[in-house]
C-alpha positions in Angstrom: 116.0 -63.5 22.7 113.8 -62.0 21.1 114.6 -58.3 19.5 112.6 -55.1 21.5 109.6 -53.4 20.7 111.2 -50.2 19.8 115.0 -51.9 19.6 116.8 -49.8 16.7 114.8 -46.2 18.4 117.1 -44.2 19.2 115.7 -41.4 21.6 118.0 -37.7 22.3 116.0 -37.0 25.8 116.1 -33.9 27.0 114.0 -34.1 30.0 113.8 -33.2 34.2 112.0 -33.9 36.7 109.1 -36.4 36.2 106.7 -35.6 33.2 109.6 -35.8 30.5 111.9 -38.8 32.0 108.8 -40.7 33.1 107.7 -40.5 28.9 111.2 -41.4 28.1 111.2 -44.2 30.7 108.4 -46.2 28.7 110.5 -45.8 25.5 113.8 -47.3 27.3 111.8 -50.2 28.9 110.3 -51.1 25.0 114.0 -51.2 23.8 114.5 -47.9 22.3 118.2 -46.4 23.0 117.4 -43.4 25.1 120.4 -41.1 25.6 119.8 -38.2 28.3 121.4 -35.0 27.1 122.3 -33.0 30.3 125.1 -30.5 31.1 126.0 -30.4 35.6 123.4 -27.7 36.1 120.6 -29.7 33.9 120.4 -32.6 36.1 117.5 -31.8 38.9 115.1 -35.1 38.6 116.8 -36.2 35.3 118.0 -39.5 37.1 116.0 -40.0 40.9 113.2 -42.4 41.2 114.7 -44.8 39.1 113.7 -42.8 36.2 117.3 -43.1 34.1 116.6 -47.1 34.1 117.5 -48.6 31.3 119.1 -45.2 30.2 122.4 -43.9 28.6 123.5 -40.2 29.6 126.3 -37.7 28.5 126.7 -34.3 29.4 127.4 -31.9 26.8 126.9 -27.6 26.6 125.3 -27.2 24.0 124.5 -23.4 24.7 127.8 -23.1 23.5 128.4 -23.2 18.9 131.0 -26.6 19.1 127.8 -28.1 21.8 125.2 -26.8 19.8 127.0 -28.7 16.6 127.4 -31.9 18.7 123.7 -31.6 19.9 122.8 -31.5 15.9 125.0 -34.4 14.9 123.8 -36.1 17.4 119.8 -35.6 16.5 120.8 -36.1 12.9 121.7 -40.0 13.9 118.5 -40.4 16.0 114.8 -40.7 15.7 112.9 -38.7 18.3 113.6 -36.1 20.7 111.6 -35.5 23.8 111.9 -32.3 26.1 109.4 -30.8 28.7 110.8 -27.2 29.2 108.9 -23.9 29.4 107.5 -23.4 25.8 110.1 -22.2 23.5 112.9 -22.2 26.2 114.9 -24.9 23.1 114.0 -23.2 20.3 115.8 -19.8 21.5 118.2 -21.7 22.6 118.7 -23.3 18.7 117.1 -26.9 19.7 113.7 -26.3 18.4 111.6 -28.2 16.0 112.5 -26.5 12.8 116.0 -25.9 14.2 116.5 -29.9 14.0 114.0 -30.6 11.2 116.9 -29.0 9.1 119.4 -31.5 10.3 117.0 -34.5 10.2 114.1 -33.7 8.3 112.3 -37.3 9.3 112.7 -36.6 12.7 109.8 -37.2 15.5 110.0 -34.1 18.2 107.6 -34.2 21.6 107.5 -30.8 23.5 105.1 -30.9 26.6 105.3 -28.3 28.9 102.2 -27.1 31.3 100.1 -25.7 28.4 100.9 -26.3 24.6 103.3 -24.5 22.7 100.7 -21.7 21.3 97.6 -19.6 23.1 97.8 -16.6 25.8 99.2 -19.0 28.6 101.6 -21.0 26.3 104.9 -19.3 28.4 103.1 -19.8 32.0 105.9 -22.4 34.0 104.8 -24.3 36.6 105.5 -27.3 38.4 103.1 -30.7 38.6 100.6 -29.6 41.8 99.8 -26.3 40.4 99.1 -27.8 36.8 96.6 -30.2 38.9 95.0 -27.5 40.6 94.9 -25.4 37.1 93.2 -29.1 35.8 90.1 -29.1 37.8 91.1 -32.0 40.0 91.8 -30.0 43.5 88.6 -28.5 43.6 86.7 -31.7 43.5 89.1 -33.5 45.6 87.9 -33.6 49.6 85.4 -32.7 51.6 82.4 -30.2 50.6 82.6 -27.5 53.8 86.9 -27.4 53.8 89.0 -25.7 51.3 90.0 -27.6 47.7 92.1 -30.6 47.7 96.0 -30.9 47.3 96.8 -33.8 45.0 100.4 -33.2 44.2 102.0 -34.1 41.1 99.4 -35.7 39.2 99.2 -34.3 35.8 102.6 -35.5 36.0 102.4 -39.3 36.1 98.9 -38.5 33.1 100.7 -36.7 30.6 103.1 -39.8 29.7 100.8 -42.4 28.6 99.7 -40.3 26.1 103.2 -39.1 24.9 104.3 -42.3 24.4 101.0 -43.6 22.4 101.6 -40.0 20.5 105.3 -41.2 20.1 104.5 -44.5 18.8 101.5 -42.9 16.2 104.0 -40.6 14.9 106.6 -43.8 14.6 104.0 -45.1 12.6 103.0 -42.4 10.1 106.6 -41.9 9.7 107.0 -45.8 9.1 104.5 -45.6 6.1 105.3 -42.3 4.6 109.2 -41.7 5.7 107.8 -38.2 7.2 108.6 -36.9 10.3 106.1 -34.5 12.5 106.1 -32.6 16.1 104.3 -33.5 18.8 102.5 -31.0 20.8 101.5 -31.7 24.6 99.5 -29.6 26.9 100.0 -31.4 30.4 96.3 -29.6 31.4 94.7 -30.5 27.6 95.4 -34.2 29.0 94.5 -34.4 32.9 91.2 -32.9 31.7 90.4 -35.9 30.0 90.2 -37.7 33.6 87.8 -34.8 33.9 85.8 -36.0 31.3 82.5 -37.0 33.2 82.9 -34.3 34.9 82.8 -32.1 31.8 80.0 -34.2 30.6 78.0 -33.4 33.5 78.1 -29.8 32.6 77.7 -29.8 29.2 74.9 -31.8 29.7 73.1 -30.6 32.8 75.0 -27.4 33.8 76.3 -28.7 36.8 79.4 -27.5 38.1 81.0 -30.7 40.2 81.9 -29.5 43.4 83.7 -31.6 46.6 81.8 -34.4 48.6 84.5 -36.6 49.9 83.8 -40.0 50.1 80.2 -39.7 48.5 78.8 -40.5 45.2 75.2 -39.1 43.7 74.5 -42.9 42.6 76.6 -45.7 44.8 75.6 -46.1 48.9 77.4 -47.4 51.3 80.2 -45.6 49.5 82.9 -44.2 51.5 86.1 -45.7 53.2 85.8 -47.7 56.2 88.0 -48.2 59.8 89.0 -51.7 60.6 91.1 -54.1 63.4 94.8 -52.4 63.5 96.2 -48.5 62.7 94.5 -46.7 60.7 93.7 -49.5 58.9 90.9 -49.2 55.8 89.0 -50.3 53.3 86.9 -49.1 50.8 83.9 -50.7 49.9 81.0 -49.3 47.1 77.6 -50.2 46.6 75.8 -49.4 43.1 73.4 -52.0 42.3 70.1 -53.8 44.3 72.4 -56.8 43.7 75.2 -55.8 45.2 73.4 -53.9 48.4 71.3 -57.5 49.2 75.0 -59.4 48.7 76.5 -56.7 51.0 73.8 -57.1 53.7 74.0 -61.1 53.3 78.1 -60.7 53.8 77.9 -58.6 57.0 75.4 -61.6 58.6 72.4 -59.0 58.2 70.4 -59.9 55.5 67.0 -58.7 56.5 68.8 -55.3 55.9 68.2 -55.5 52.7 64.8 -54.4 53.0 64.7 -52.7 55.8 62.8 -49.6 54.0 65.5 -46.7 55.1 67.7 -48.9 53.2 66.1 -51.4 50.5 66.7 -48.4 48.0 68.9 -46.4 46.6 67.4 -43.6 47.1 66.4 -44.5 51.0 70.5 -45.5 51.2 71.2 -42.2 50.2 69.1 -40.3 53.0 70.3 -42.4 55.3 73.6 -42.7 54.6 75.4 -41.4 58.0 73.3 -43.7 59.8 74.5 -46.7 57.0 77.8 -45.3 57.1 78.0 -45.7 60.7 76.5 -49.2 60.5 79.1 -50.5 58.0 81.8 -49.0 60.4 80.5 -51.1 63.3 80.7 -54.1 61.2 84.2 -53.1 59.6 85.7 -51.9 62.6 86.2 -55.8 63.8 87.8 -56.9 60.9 91.2 -56.8 59.2 91.0 -54.7 55.8 92.3 -57.8 54.1 89.1 -59.8 54.9 86.9 -57.1 54.7 88.4 -56.5 50.7 88.1 -60.4 50.5 84.6 -61.2 51.7 83.3 -58.6 49.6 85.2 -59.2 46.3 83.8 -63.2 47.1 80.1 -61.7 46.8 80.6 -59.2 43.9 80.6 -56.6 46.0 83.4 -53.9 45.0 86.3 -53.3 48.0 89.3 -52.5 48.0 92.1 -51.6 50.9 94.0 -48.7 51.4 97.3 -49.7 50.8 100.4 -48.9 52.2 103.6 -49.3 50.7 104.7 -51.6 53.6 101.4 -53.8 52.8 102.3 -53.2 48.7 105.9 -54.4 48.8 105.8 -56.6 51.7 102.6 -58.6 51.7 100.3 -58.0 48.4 99.8 -61.5 47.3 98.7 -60.0 43.7 102.3 -58.0 43.0 104.4 -60.4 44.5 102.1 -62.8 41.5 103.2 -60.7 38.6 106.4 -59.5 40.1 106.0 -56.3 40.0 108.6 -54.9 42.7 112.1 -56.0 41.2 115.7 -55.9 42.6 118.2 -54.3 40.7 122.3 -54.2 41.3 124.0 -50.4 41.2 127.3 -49.7 40.1 128.7 -50.7 43.8 127.2 -54.2 43.6 124.7 -53.4 45.8 121.4 -54.8 45.3 118.4 -52.3 45.5 115.1 -53.2 46.3 111.7 -52.0 45.5 111.7 -50.7 42.3 108.7 -49.8 40.6 107.5 -52.3 37.3 106.6 -51.7 33.8 102.8 -50.9 33.5 102.1 -53.7 31.2 103.2 -56.8 29.9 104.2 -57.9 26.6 104.0 -61.7 25.6 106.6 -61.8 23.0 109.5 -59.0 23.9 109.3 -59.1 28.0 111.1 -56.2 29.5 114.4 -56.6 31.5 115.4 -53.6 33.4 118.9 -52.9 34.5 120.2 -49.4 36.0 120.8 -46.6 33.3 124.6 -45.3 33.5 125.1 -42.2 35.8 125.5 -38.3 33.8 128.1 -38.4 31.0 128.5 -42.0 31.8 127.7 -43.4 27.8 130.1 -40.4 26.5 132.7 -42.4 25.0 129.9 -44.7 23.3 128.1 -42.1 22.3 130.7 -39.2 21.1 133.0 -42.4 19.8 131.1 -44.8 18.5 128.0 -42.8 17.4 129.4 -39.5 16.1 133.1 -40.2 15.3 135.2 -38.3 17.3 138.3 -39.3 18.6 140.1 -38.8 21.8 142.1 -36.0 21.0 138.6 -34.4 19.8 136.8 -35.4 22.7 140.4 -34.4 25.6 139.6 -30.4 23.5 135.7 -30.6 23.8 136.3 -31.1 27.4 139.0 -28.4 28.4 136.4 -26.1 26.4 133.8 -27.2 28.7 131.8 -27.8 25.7 131.9 -31.5 26.9 131.5 -31.2 30.8 
């Protein structure tokens, strides 16, 4: 079997909830040995929702002097450390970058928190749904006559992509120079990358982006339209005159393309409410998938508002790419529907298996990596250093 992309790289994972575990998940998928370091009071989100797949796990109370010493020994035999606590939290516990750099000079250490490690708001703590609001997404999501929309922890799923790239870059830098480095990630700033068009519009035109529902200034029709069935919808977006002409042919009304009320984008925008009603009258008589396929075949952007049931049970594209897969848990029960990876590597295909339960790899880490004896481990367990 081909060597995995990150085989031979060891990662100490001190993360919780979504952003951190999803970051180390990418590394684990690519073959890195990811060791989750936790205690019985630090488990929320560390393993749920598939975020422990392909990872190892140990229990260690590094707030005790002996536990901290063991953590240092593990870091000394590792390449990357990832943490996503509030700024300064691990530094106060002796596990900050400057602390670990002393035991492993070329360590690569990623800290990811709400707004980075510096600045007047660095100490602010929050969960992803607050951060999504801070990054500007809520302000532009929803309807013009209503309050800002609610997008939940959207930025939690944006940041890990930037983290993986920065860690890969740091590993390449270390390969060339022999030096490690500290990676300071602000999830707010990472999320704002997705706001770039709105920020550019303000920079150039001093226009403040506001909520506009499903509308777009330079496309019409541009909406989600009702289809046959219970709560079935299809999104359709027409940007160019060519697409508009194709759209009119698909709905069986080519003369509509030359109607003065709709012949140009400007006029379609002026009469958009009427246009949406006309489109809806056509779509509601058809299945959403059929609408999507007809539009796509004619070169008109369209996509169904997919449910989870459709994605898992029906979607032929996801089936063809084997996006959902089955895993057997420790009791031999097969669990279906685990989301796949976001990329395919032709030379180093990714395989997945359930990671260990908390503490499931204590023997491997403490004996094989750190060289402790059974007697030493038993004593540390008695002292609650290993819990």
